[in-house]
Structure formats: C-alpha cells, structure tokens
N, C-alpha and C positions, 0 to 999 in steps of 0.2 A: 332361161338363158336370154338377153335381149338381143336384139338385131339392130341392125343398121343397113338403110338405103340411104345413099348420096342424095341430098336435094338440089339434083342439078339443075331445076327448073328456077327454083328460088335465086340460084346462086346466079345463072344467068340473066335472071331479072335484075339482080342487082348488078351485075356489071355491066350489061349493053342497054339496060334502060334505063336506069339510075345515073349510073356514073358514063357511062357513054366510053367506057375503057377504052374500045376497041380503036374507036377515033383518037382517043390520046395517046395512044401506044404508036398509031401512025405518025403524029403531030410530035411524037418525042424522037422517034428515028429508030422505033423497035417495028422496022418494016417487015420482019418475018413474025410479028405476032398479029396475023391476021385471023379475022372471026373464023374459018376454017381449021387453022393450025390448034387454036385457043379451045374451040371444041371437042375434037380429036383428041387432045392433053386431058382435059376433063373428063372424058368419058373413059378413058383408058386409068386415069386416077381412081375415078370410081368402082372400076371393075377389080382393080389392083386393093381397094379399101376393102370393099365388099365381101371378095371371094377368098382373101387371103389373109387383110389383118383383122377383121372385125372376128372370125372363127377362133382366133387366139387369145380375144380379151380376156375370156373365163379361165382360160388355160394359165393367160401369163399371173392372173390375180391367184389362183390356186398352186402354183408350183412355184412362183415365185423366182429367185435370182440364189443362186447357191455359191458358197466360198471357200474352194479349196485353203486352207490358213498354211497347210506348209508350202503351196509354190505362191501363194498370193492369185491365183489364177480364178476367176468366175465364170458360172457358165449360167445361160440364159436359159429361158423357159422354152420346152419342146415347141419347135417349130419357129423360133424368135428368128433363129440364126439365116436359116433357109429363105424367111420372107426377107431379110436383108438383104442377101447375095439378088433376088431377085429385084427388089428396088434399087441396088447398085447397078445393077444388068439394063437397067427400063432407063436409066439415065438421070433419075428422080433427084440424086443428092445433088446435082449442078445445074437443075433445071432455070434458076435465075442467075447463075453465077458467069462471068464474063467467058466467052469462046475462046480467048487468048489462054485460058487454063485450062481447057476441055468442058467449059458449061453449053448450057445450051443457049445462054444469052437473052434468055425471056425476060420481058420485065416482072419485077418484084409482085406486083399484083395479080401478074398470072399463075404465082406457085402461092398464092394465099389460099385460094379454094381448094386446093392439093391438102395444103397444110391442114385446112379445118375437116376435111376427109379423114384423114391421119390419124387426128386426134380424138374425133368421133369414134372411128373402128376400134382403133386401140392406143390410148394415151400412154400407157407405159411403154409400150415398142416405139412410138414415134418420139420419148423422149433421149434415144441413143442418137438418131441424126439432128436430132434437135439443134444442141450446139458447134455442131459442126457448120453450119451457115452463120453464125455469130463468129467462130474463128475465123474463116474465111474473110469476114468483111473486115475482121480487124487487123490481118496479116495484109489484104489488099491496102488499106487504107494507112496502116502505121509501120509496115516493114520493110525491109530493105531488099531491094531485086533478088538477092538469091534466096532469103526466105521465102520469097512469095513463087519463087521458080521450085525451091527443094520443096514445101511443104502445101503448097495452095491445089496445084494439080492432084495428088493424090488424094486430098479432102475432097476436091470439084469432082472427083471420079466416084467418090465412097469407097476408095479403097481404105483410107483411113477414117477416122472419125476424130470429133474435137471435143474439148472440155473447157470450161470456165471453172480456175481454181482460187476463190476470194476465201471464203469464210474459213475461220480457224475456231477451234474450239471456245476461246475466249473473245472472238470477235467474230461479229455477224455484220449488221449495216453500218456497224462505226467502225470503216475500214483502216482511219489514222490508227487502229490499235493492233495493227497485224505485225507479227514476229519472225514469218520467214523472212531467212536471210539469202544475200547474192555475194558470194566472194567472188571478184574477177580471176581468172587462169590467166595463163599465159599465151596461150593459143587465141584469145578474144572470145573465148565461151566465159560461162559462168557458173560457179558450182551452186548449185539450189539445196538447202537445205529449211525444213519444216514440213506440218502437218497439217491438212486441210479438210475441211469435213463438208458433208452433205454433197458431195461431188457428183452430180448426174452423170452417168455413164462414164465415169472412171475408169470401171473396170470390166472387161466383156469380151465375147468370143466371136465377137464379128469380122473384126479384122486384123489384119495383121500389123498397126499399130496406132497407138491413140494420142492426139497431140495435145497436151496440156497446155493452155494460156494461165499462167501463176503470176499472180501479184507478190512482191517480195521487195524487200529493203537491202540497197546498197550498203558499203560500211560508212558512206559519208552520208549518209539520206538526213537531211532535217527529220525533225518530229513533225507527227501528224501526216494527215493525208498528201501534203506537199512532197513527202521523202519516200513516195512509192513509185517502184517501176515494174515494168511488164516482161515476162520473160517467155519465149515458146520453149517447152521442156517436155520433146516427145518420149513415150514409153520404150521405144525402142533407138538408140541414137541413130543421128543424121547427121550425115557430111554436109558441108558446104555445097556439095555438087547433088543430095538431094539421096544419097545411096546409105541404105540403111546398115549398120554396124551392129556392134553386140546390144545386150539389153543395157539399160540406163537404170539407175538407182532409183526406180521410181518403183513402189510396192503397194495395194489394197493392202490396209490392215485389217478392216473389217466392213461388214454391210449394215445399213440402217434397219432397223423393225421397223415397219412402218405404218401406219392406218390405212393406208390406200396405195396405188401404185406400184402394187409387190413387183409385178414384172419388171419393172426398173431399178437399174443398179443405182443406188443411192450409196458413196464410198467415201470411205477414209483411206485419203491417199498421203501415204508419208514420202518425203524428198528426202533422200540422205546422199546429200552431197552429188544431187543429179546434173548431169551436164545440160546447159539450158543455153538460149541465147537472148540476149536481150531487142527488144521490138520497142523502136521509135526510139525517142531520146530520154536520159537518167532522169528520175525522178517525176515524170511525165505519164506512168503508167495509165494514170487514170484515164485519160483521153482516149487509150484504145481498149480500156476495158469498159468505158462507157459505149463506145460503138458496139460492142459484143452484147450490152446489157439492153440498149437499148432495141435491139435488133431481137431479144431474147424476151422484152417485155410485151412487144405487140406478138409475139408468138405466143408466149403464156396466156394472152388476152382470146386468141382464138380457139386454145385448149378450153378455155371458160365456155367459148360460145358452141363449139365441136361436143361438147358434155352435155350441154342443155339439148342442143337440137337432139342428140340421140336418144335422151330422155323423153322429151317430148313425144317422140315417134312412138316410143313405147307406150308412154301413159294414154296417148290418143288412139293407139288400136285397142288395149284392154279397156279402154272405158267404153269404146263400142262394142265391145263381145261382153262385157260383165254385166248380168242381170241381177240387180236389185231394186225391187220396192218398185213403187209407181211416182211417176210426176204429181208434182202437187195438183196440176190443173188438171189432174184425168190421165188414163192410162195412154201413150202413145205406141204403144206395141199390145194392142189387146189380146193378139191371138198366143201372145207368147205370155210365161208366168208372173215375169217381171219387164220392167224396162231397161234398158241399157243403162247405166252410171251417167252417161255423158248428157242425160236430158234434166240433170238436178243441177242448178244456175251453181252451186257451189264449185261441182266439179269443173263445170265451163268456166270458171274464174281461174282456177288455176291452169287449167290448158290454155285458157287466152293469156294470160300473163307470162307465161313461157311462150308462147307464139310471138308474143308483142315483143318481149325482150330478145329472141334468136332474130326474127324479122329485121329488127330495127337493128340490133349491135351487129348483124352481117353487114349492113348498108355502111356501118359509122366505122367498122373495121376494115372493111375493104376500100374504103376511102384513104384511111391512114397510110395503108400499105401503095394505096397510087401516088401520096406524097413523096416516098421516098423515091418514084420514078420520075415525080417533077421537078427532081433535083436537075434531071437531064435538059431541062428546059434551055432554050436558047436566049431567052430573056432573064436579065437579071434580076429583075425585080419580080417576076414571077417566083425563080428559085428563093428570092427571100422570103414571100410570102407561104412557099410551101415549106419552106424549112422552120418558120416562127410556128405555124399551126400543126407541125408533125410535132414539134417538140411539145406543142401546149396539149395535145390528143392522145400523145403515146401513155401518159399516167393515168388516163380517163379510160382508154382503151383497155388497160391491161386490170385496173382495179374494178371497174364497173362490168367487164364481162366476165372476169371471174368472181365478184359477189352475186352476179346474178345469176354464173353455173351455179355456186351454192343453192341459192333458194330455187332457181327450174329442177334440179337432180332433187330436192327435198318435195318440191310440189309433185312431180313426176311420180317420185314413192308414195306419198299421201294416196294418190289417184287409186294405187293398187291396195290401200288398206294394209291389213297383216301380210298380206301375199307381198306387199314391196321389202317388208322388212327382214324376209328370208331370203334366201341364195339363190332360190329357183330362178326368179325372174330377173336375176343382174341387177336391179334397178339399186340395191344396197351398196354393189360396187361401184357405179356410178357418183352415188353419192359421198362415198370415202375416196372415191380417186380425184371428185372437185374440191375437196376441203383444200389439199396443196397447192392449187393454184392461186390460190389467196393469198400464201405467203410467200413462195420463193419467186428468184427474181425482184424481191421487195415486196414488202408488207403493202396490204391497203392503205396503213398509217404512214408508209414510208414514201409511197406513192402520191399520196394528199399531200405531205409538206413537199414534194417535190414540185407539185403543181402550182399550188399557193405560195408557198415559200421562195421558190426559183425563177418559175415560168409567170408569175403573175406580178409578185411584188419586185423581184431581182431585175426581172428582164421587163418591169411595165407594162406588162398583160399584151407584148407583142402578136402572141398566136391566138390571144381572146380577139383583140380588134379584127383580126383578119374572121374569126368564125363570127363575130355578129356583122361583120361586113357581108359574108353569104347568106345571113339570117334574112337581113336588110334587103339585099338585092331578090331573093325568092320573093319575100313578103310582097315586093315593090312590083315586082314581075305579074304576080298574081292576084294583086288587090282587087281587080275587078272579076276574077272567076269566083260566082255563087258557089260551085260544087264545092270550091279549097275552103270556104269563108269560115266554117267550124274550126279549121286549123289554122289558118292564116293569124286570126285574131289573136286567139291566146298564144301562138307562137311569140306574137310580135310583145305581147305583154311580158309574157316569161324572159325574153331577151333584153326587155327592159329592164327588168326586174334584175336578172345576172349583173348586168352592168352598175347599176345601183348597189347593189349588192357589193360588190367588189370594190368599188369605191369606198364604200363604209368600212369595209375591213382593212383598205390599205392604210384610212385614218386612222382608225382604232390601232392597227399596230404600231404606228409613228411615234403614239404614244407608249406603246407596251408590247414588247414581238411576241410576248407568249399570247396575243391574241390573234396570232397566226397559228400556234400548234391549237389553242381551243377552237378554233372555227374549220380549221383545214379538211377534216374528214367531210364534217357535212358540206363543205365548198364543193370538194371533189364529187360527193354524191349528186347533190344539185346541179351540178355542171353536165354530168352524166345526163339525168332526165331530161335535161332543158335541148342538149345535145342531140339525143333521141326524138325530143317532138321534132326537131328539124329534120332527122331522116326519113320519120314517118309522114312528114307534111312532103316531104319530097318524094316519097315512093307513092304516095295517092296521086300526085301529079303528073308521074313518070308512067304508072298503070292506066290514067286516063288518058294519057296520049300513046300510048303502045297498041300492038294490034294482038293483043293477048285478050282471049273470050271475055266476055260480060262477067261471067262468074268469078275471075281470077280477078279482075277491076273489083268486083263488090266483097270480095275477100280481103283484099288490102285497106280499103276502105271501112269494112267493118272492125278489122283488127285496131285500125288507125284511131276509129272513133274510140274502142274501148281504152287504148293506151291513153287518149288524153283524157277521157273520162274518169281512169279508172288507176292510173299508173303515175302520170303525169304532176298530181296532188301530191305527192310525195315530197315534192319539190316544196312545197308549203311548209312541211316540218323541219325541214332541213333549213330554209330559210330561218327560222322561229329560232331555232337552236343558236344559230349562226349570231342571231341578235342577242342572245341571252350573254355571250361574251364569256372572258375568262373569269367573270365572278360567279358562273357558275360551277365552275370547277373548282370548289376550295381544296387548298394544300392539306392535304390527311396528317397527321401527326403520325410516328412513328409507330406508335400505341394502337 
C-alpha cells in the first residue's frame, strides 16, 4: 500500500518564499489570512488528509461505488461518507468561499495546498467535493439573489454538493450538439429533460441534496453553442426560499466502469421533466459554465500534481530501501549484500524528473491560484494583467500538470520494477488514477486549442505578454548575479524563442487556419516547459535569499540544474515539430 505525507516544507516555501503570498493577501484585503492562520490551516489539513483520507485510498479502489438500480441510489466505499462528514464539520467545504454565505473568506491560494493534499491522499474521494466549488462560483457570479441565498449556503457549508452536467452520449467537447431540453413553466421554473453522462459525484450518499448545474436548450434557442442556457437543477426540489420539497425527477441511470478512480461515482444522470431554474441570461449559459470549468481545470491540474508527489514519495522511499546490484563505480555500501537502487543513475533520473516536475509545477500552479485573488486588487491595470495571465496559464496548468502526472506516476512505478505492477504497493493505482486527469474537464488537445487558438491568436497573446514581462523583469533583476547565471541565460534565450515561435505560428495561421491545430499540442507543451524554467529560476533565487538551511538551498539548486539540463531541452523537440507545420500531417484517405 502506498503512503502519503503532506509536503508542508515545500508548500510553505512556495507560498511564502517564492510567491510571498502572505504579504499579497494583506495587500489584497484578506486581513484574516495571516501567516499564523495559514500555518494552522495547513497543519490541520495535513492531519486530515494523512490520517483520514489516505488510508481510504486503497479501500475506495477495491470497493468502488455501487448502484441500487431499483432506487437509483449510490453507496460510496466504506469510510467515505464518514470522512466527508468530518470534512464538512471542519469547515473545509467553504474555506475560500465568502463569509456572507457561511464560508471562511480565505483567499483562493490559501485553499490550494489543501486541495493538493486531498488529491494526493485520495483522488477518488476528492472528486465528491471538487465541483461544489465550481457550482458555488457559477451561482455567485451568475445567479439571481434568491438562488444565491437558496443554494450557496448549503453548498458552502458542505450540507449539499454540486455537479457540472455538460456531456451527453453524442456530445462531448462540441457543446453545440447538445440536445437536453428546457421548457418554461407557468411558475417561472423550467422543465428539464435529457441525459447527461460522465457526471462526477452525480449521485452519492454523502449529503441530503445534490445541486446539478445543467446545460440545456430553450424552445427558441438558436443552433450551436450560442443557443445554450444554464440551469440549476437540484436532486430534491428547492423552493425560492431555500426550503427542500419533494424529490425531483433526477435519477442516476448507471455507474461507469472505469480504468481508475473506482471510488468516485461517475454517473449517467437522467432528467425527466425535472424542475430547474435559469441561471443567468437565456442562451448565455456558456458564460456560467466556463466559470465552473476554469475553476475545475485548475483543480484538475492540482490532481496531477498531488498524484505525482505521492508517487514520488513512495518511489523515493523504495529506492532507498531496495537492494539490487552494485554501483558501477564500486560498492557504496560494502557491508550490505547489494547497494540500494538509488545509487544507479537511471533510477536517479526518474526520481529527479518527478522531483523537478512536482516542485516546479507546484510553484506554477500556486501562482495561478494567486492570480484568482489578484482580481481583488484595487488597481484596474493589475486586475487586467492578472486576468489575462490567468486565462493564458489555465490550459497550461491543467494540461501540463496532468500529462506530467501520468509521466511521474509511471516513472515511480518503474522504480519498483515488477513490484510496481502488482497491487501490493499501490503504485499501479496511482498510475491508473492519473490517466483520467488528462481527459476530463477538457482533454490535453482541447487545452492546446484553447491556449493557442483563443488565448494567443484570438486575444493577441495578452497573457503571454504578461508572462514574458515577468520573465524579462526577473532576468533583468538578476543579470549580475553570478550564482543565477546558469539559469538566467538559458531562460532569456527560451523566452525569446517563445516569442518568435508564437509570431511564426500566427503568420502561418493567417494563411491556413489548420496551422493552429497542427501546432497546438506542441505549443502547449513548449509553453509549459519554458514557464517551468522561469519558476525554477525563481525558486533558486528565493531559496538563496531565504533563511532555509544550506542543504535545502543546495537541493533546490541541484534540482533546477537537472531541470535545465535534462528536461528543458524537450522544448527543442516541440519547437521542431511546430516548425514542420501542417504539411507534416497529411490527410489520410478513408482506406
């Protein structure tokens, strides 16, 4: 069985030494988010995740969820319901939600470490409260006053959970094809009819109600994505005063049988003239849904990060204990029958790859969460820059951290050799669970198209300009620092190539729009590797300036050196693929 220990030292290093989040929170008006409060929150979050959630990870994988077809009720794995009750009682559901609706009012970036810990401890369990946050954000920004009063408080308090109902059997990423119908009723509500699939936590036994946010079409809806509206459809009917009534016509039709996340209820949900209420304006539902989706995409990126960290922890422990062969340069432990496998360069390559992607990815992800809080900045220009950079970084965080999550869990399993492939050590579960993260909330290909097609081409690279400005400012600040020279020079060169590559793609796309699709994936991964180079350079600078022990500082420097030497060069391959253009992707005949 794999184990988990919350990486509090590195989490605190990223938050307070790299990002200076505690000072940012005070500047942004989050006066309760003091260092003492944040430390206490993280300590208690670590206790809950390590002692309550982590031991249930294998239980959920083995037991899974079960559906009573007669009643449509789902039973979650043993211990899951009790863990959620403790989670709700502890106020975790509303950690970064407004105090006006019963939340703690802490910044988004303060909740990110807890999210990472939850996902590392038990990804399947973490999926149940995952979309409640997105539902809260959608209702907060797009709902009517009575909807916020009726639905937000129980969601924030954890008494209810939320879902996001987009996908239909014939309709995945192309939402313009959806068929679910919404008919107006005389009382101002709507009758919702249709089937949604792949609904995470669509049915469970945790709470007395489940709030579904559903995309559907009104009778007069125009065709395509411009005719989609958003509705709130509770499992149990709720009146305009927030009182629960009778059961709604919402039913779980089946549970999906999946490669991983067995403890997570992935449901087919049938709406049979269910009562719902319009959220936002008619035919403008995608605005509310993207509020949920962008929140969920950052959250799924954290899932990849959490799984990577847990896999690394277990692979590192095993590599220190497992004795196999001798170091090529001579025995390191002659008193033992063989050396631990960590002495072998290829094992260290795999461990350092995971370490570089985890610790650098943590800085990148946490900074994106901090950008959500920067929306509260009093300065309009600062808010605009934060919004542009967040939009640009969201697909990078989602796609890269999940792709790296698959890579890291497989590297970690490989360190175990054949023992990693069997269930005893729990590594194969981490590898199976990681695979879904590159798929739900938009596949890597969808993230790539969003990044290049919308955030770069359509929006003229507004977020990229902010990112390149940050890189330029950092390199200028440390231009004379000899200790950072091994990182500043390559970072400057990569940033310049990033800008040139973007310009070349834009010119090519002006002549043939297919050039965007041809370049999108490689551009996304290229962007991720260069962005991570920036965060590693910043991490070394932050470590050097900190009061951490010399061993900690050297550890950061060594890992950054490995990243720049062994991982950043991957960007060159992606650049070469981009340069090959659409011509290298011939259209294949039907045969």
